[in-house]
N, C-alpha and C positions, 0 to 999 in steps of 0.2 A: 464597512471596513475598507480602508484605503487599498487599492489594487496591488500596490507594491508589497504589502504585508504578506500576502500569500506567496509571492514570488521570491522574497528574500527574507525568510524568517531569520531573525538574529543578526541581519546585516548591520554594519555600522558605516558612517560616512563622516567627513569633517563637519564641524559646526557651521551652520548657515546663519549669518547675521540677519536679523529681521526686527524692525521697529514695530513690534506687535501691540504695544500698549501706549496709551497716551500718558503724559507725565503724571497726571493725577492718579490713575489706576496703578501705575508703576510704584509711585510713592506709597500708595495704600498697601500694595502687595509686600513691600519691604517692611512697612510698619507691622503688618500681620506676622511676618517672619520674626521680627524682633520680639513680639509677644510670646512666641513659642520657645524662646531661649530658656533653658533650664527645665522645661516641662517634661522632657524625656531624657534623663541622664545617659550620657554616652552617645547620643544621637545628635546630628546637626539640626539647626532650626529649619523649619519648612512651613510653607503656606501656599494657598491656591486661590485663584479666581476662576470661575466657570462662566463662560459666555455662550449665548446663542445669538449670532449676529453681533450687534453692538450692545445688546442687553445683558447685563450681569444677572446670572441665575442663582449663583451660590458663591460663598466664600468661606474660608476657614483656615485654621493653623493647627500645627501639631499640639495635641493636648496630652495630659498625663496618661489617659486611658485609651486614646485613639490617635494614630498618626493620620496624615492627610489622606493616604490611600484607603485606609479603613473608613474614613468619613465619606470618601467618594463612592464607596460601595452602595450607598443609599441614593445616589444622585442619578438622574437621567443623563446619559452621555451622548446619545444618538444625535448626530448633526451639530454637535457643539464643539467648542475649542476650549482648551485648558491652559491657563497661565500658572506656572509653578515657580516658586522661588528657587528650588533645587531641581535639577534634571532628574527624571526617573531612571531606574535601572532598566536594562533591556527587558527583563521579565515584567516589571511594572508597566512599561510602555505597551508591551504586547497585550497584556490583559485589558488595558484601557482602550486600545484601538479595536480589540475584538468585541467590545461592547458598543461600537459605533462612533467613538470619538473621532472627530475629523482632524484635529491638529493639537499639538502640544508645543508650547513655547516656555522657555525658562530663563531665569536671570543668571544663575550660577550652576556650575557642574563640578562634581567631585569625581566623576568617572567619564569614560567615553560616552558620547552621545549616540542613542539609538536612532536609526533612520526614521525620519518623520518628525523628530524633535528639533526645534529651532531655537537658537539663542537670541534673546532680546538684546539688541545693541543700542543702548541709550547712554549718553554721557553721565546722567545722574546715577545709573544703576551700579557702576563700578565701585565708587566710594561708598555708597549706601550699603551695598551688599557685603563689601569687605568688613564694614563695621559690625553688621549682624553676625558674620562668621568669625569675628576676631578671636574669641577665646577658643573656638573649635579648631581653627587652622593653626593657632599658636601652639596648641597642644602637640601637634604633629611636627613642629619645627623647633621646639625648645625643650630644655631639660627642666623647666619650671612652669608653674601655672601662669595664666594671664592674671595680672594683679590689678585690682580696682581699689584705689584709695578713696574712701568715702569720709566726708567731713560735714558737719553741720555747725555753722558759725553765725555770729552776729556780723553786722556790716563792717565792724572794726576787727574781725578775725578772731573773736574770742569764742571758746567752747564752754566756758563757765564763768561765773562771777569770781571775785576775789575770795569768797567763802567756799567755793566749790559747787555752788548751786547751778545745775545744768538742765533740769527738766521743767519746761522744755524750751530749747532755743527756737526751734521751728514749729510750725503748726501741723495739724493732723494730715493735711494733704502731702506735705513733704515727708512726714514719717511713713505714710503709706507707700510712697515711692521707694523709700529706703528698704522697706520690707520686701518690695518686689525685687530689688537688687539682691537681697539675701536669698530669695527663692531661686534666682537665676544663677547663683553661685554654688559651687560644691562645698566650699568651706568659708567660714567667717573667722577672722583673727582679731583678738584684742590683747592688750597687756594686762598683767595682774593689777596694775593701778586702776584700770577701768572696772575690774571685778570688785575691788575693795571699795571703790567710790560709789558705784551704781548698782551693784548686784544684778547685772543684766541676765535676761534669759536667752537673748540672741536667736530668737525663733522667727520664722517667716509667718507673720500674723495676717496672712491674706487667705481668702477662700481658696481651697485647693492647693495652697502653697506647700512646698517641700522644704523641710528644715535642713539647713546646711550643717556640716560637721562644725562643731564649736571648737576653736583652737585658742589656747591661752599661752602666752609667753610668761613663764613664771619660774625664774632661775632656781629659787630655793623653796618652792611649793608653799607659798603663802596663801593660796586660794583657800577660803574657808570651807570646811567640809559640809557646812549647812547652807552654802550658797545655792542659788537657783540652778546654776550650771551643774554642780555636783549632785544635787538631789534629783535632777532629771536625767542624769547620765545613762541610766538603764534604758531610757526611752529614746534619747537623742545622742548620737555619738559625740563624745566630749574628749578632747585630747589636750594634754598639757605638755609643753616642751620645757624641760628643766636642764639646768647645768649638770653635765656629766660628773663634774668634780665636787659638786656641793648639793647633791640630791639626797636628802635624808631617807634611808631605807624604810624606816618605820612609817614616815609620811607617805612614801610611795605605795607601800602595802595598803595603807588606809584608803588612799584614792582608788586603787585597783579593786578593792573590795566593794566600792560604791559604783563600779563600772566605768571609771575614768581610765583612759589609756595614758600612761606616762611615758614620754619618749625623751631620751637623754641626748643632748648635743653638746658640742664644745662651745666655749665662750671666748670672746676676744676682748679688746680694750673697750668696745662700745656695747658689750653685752652678748647675748646669745648669737651664734653664727646664723644669720638670716638666710644666707645662701644654702647652707646645709638644711635648714628648716624647709625652705620652699622646694628644694630638690627632693626631700623626703616626701613632702605632700604630693608632688608630681608622681612619684613612684607609687603612691597610694591611690592614684586615680583622680586626684584633684585637678580639674582643668581650669577652673576660675576661682580665684581666692579674693575675697573681699576683706580689706584691711580697714577696720572701723575705729581704731584708736587704742589709746589716747595719743596725746601730743608727742610723747617720747617714741612711741611705736611708729606713728606717722613719720616723724623726723628721721628715724633710723632707716625706714624703707626708702625714703627720698635720698638720704645720704648714700645708701648702697646702690642707688639706681634701679631699685626693684619695684618700679611703678610703671604700668602700661596705660592706665586710664584713670581719670579723676572724675568723681561725682561730688560736686561741692554744693551743698545746700546753704543758701544765704538768706538770713532773716533780716528784715528792715528794723534792726534794733542796734543801739549803741550801748556797750557795756562799760568799756574803759577800765582803768586801774592797772598799775604796774604788776600787781600780784594775780591778776586774772589771766588764766592760761590761754595761749593761742593754739591754733590747730597744729602747728609744726614746731617741734623742739629739735632735738638732735644737735649735731655739730653745726649744720648749716654750711654756707659757702663763704669764701673770702672775697671773691671777685664776681661781679655781675655776669661776666662771661661764662661762669660755671653754672648758672641757673638752669634748672630743668625747664626746657621749653615745651610749650603745649600747642596743639593745633586741632583742627576739626571741631571748633567750638560750637556748641549748641546751647541755647538759653531757653528755659521753659518756665512759665508761671505756674506755681503750685499754691493756690490760695494767695496769701500775702507774701509768700516766699518765692525765691528763684532757685532753680537748679541749673548750675553751670556744669555742663559735661564737656570733657575734652580728652584727647589722646596725647600721650607723650610723643613728641616729634619723632617721626620715622617709624612708628610702630605698625603702620599699615603698608610699609614698603615690602 
C-alpha cells in the first residue's frame, strides 16, 4: 500500500499529468471503452488495462453483468499499475490501493481525482475520449438525446430500387455493426413508412445485446396491429408518436391493449413536432437516439438540425433511377452555405462495404 494512503485517507489533490501509456495502448484502451457503450444503461463507458512493469496482465471493459471494478476483484493487484478510461471514485481507489496496487492512471475524470491517481496527458486522448463519452456528456448538457442518423445506401445514395426493394443494400458485416449501434442506443426511431414497407423488428441481434425502445412516428396510427413491432410490444417497449389532433381514439385503445404506448404531440407544416418528440424522449431517460429512417424522417431531422452523429454505410453498388429513393428527403437547403457540415471522419471496411462515421461540426466543443 502506498505510504501516503495511511496518512491522508480521502485526501484529494489537483490532477497530475503523466504520459503513462504508449500510443498503441492508449488507442486500445479507448477502443475498449467504446465497446462498453450501452452495456450498462445510465452509466458512463469504462475500460481498463492492468500492467506489471511493461507487461500487460489483463484488460476488460464494462459489461452488462459486471463493471470494471467487479472484474478487477478477480485480479492480482500487488505491485501492478492500472490504466483506466475513467478515474475511480475515492472509495474505489482506496479499495484498489489497499489490495497492493501501486499506481492508477486514467484518461478522463467525471469527478475530483483521488490522491495517487494521475491523468494521462496525450494529444490523442482528448478527442478520442470525448467521442466515447459523447452521448453520456451530452445528456447532462442538453434537453434532448444525442442523435445518431444511420443510413445504408448504394454508392449513388439510394436506399432502395424504384420498386422499393431494399433487402439488402449492405452485407452481413455492415448489418452487424448496425445492430451494435442499436445496442448502444436507448431508443431507435423510424417513420411509419418504414414500418409499412419493411415490417421491421428493430432489435439488437447481437449476443448479449440490449434492445432499444422502438419509436415510430405515425401521425394517424397507420401501423398495422399485426406488425412485428406491435406483436412484440409486450416484450420490448414500443412507442408511437401520433398527431394530437388526428389520433383516432379507437385505434389508440387497440394499440394500448397490445402493450404499445401512444404519445400525442402537435404537428406543424412539416409533420410531427420533432423537437417536442426528442425532448419527451430525453425526459423519459433516453440518452442516445438512433434515427434509422426512412428518407422523409432522415430529411426532417437534418432540416431541423437534430443530428449529432452520422453512421453512413456505403455499399459498392449502383442502383440509379429517378424513382429510386435516396437517403435524405425533407425540404433540403437552398444554398450550399446552409449544408450540415461534418467533421472527425472515420472510415472502416466492413466486408465489401464501408462505414463512414462523422460528427456534426461543433458537437465535441
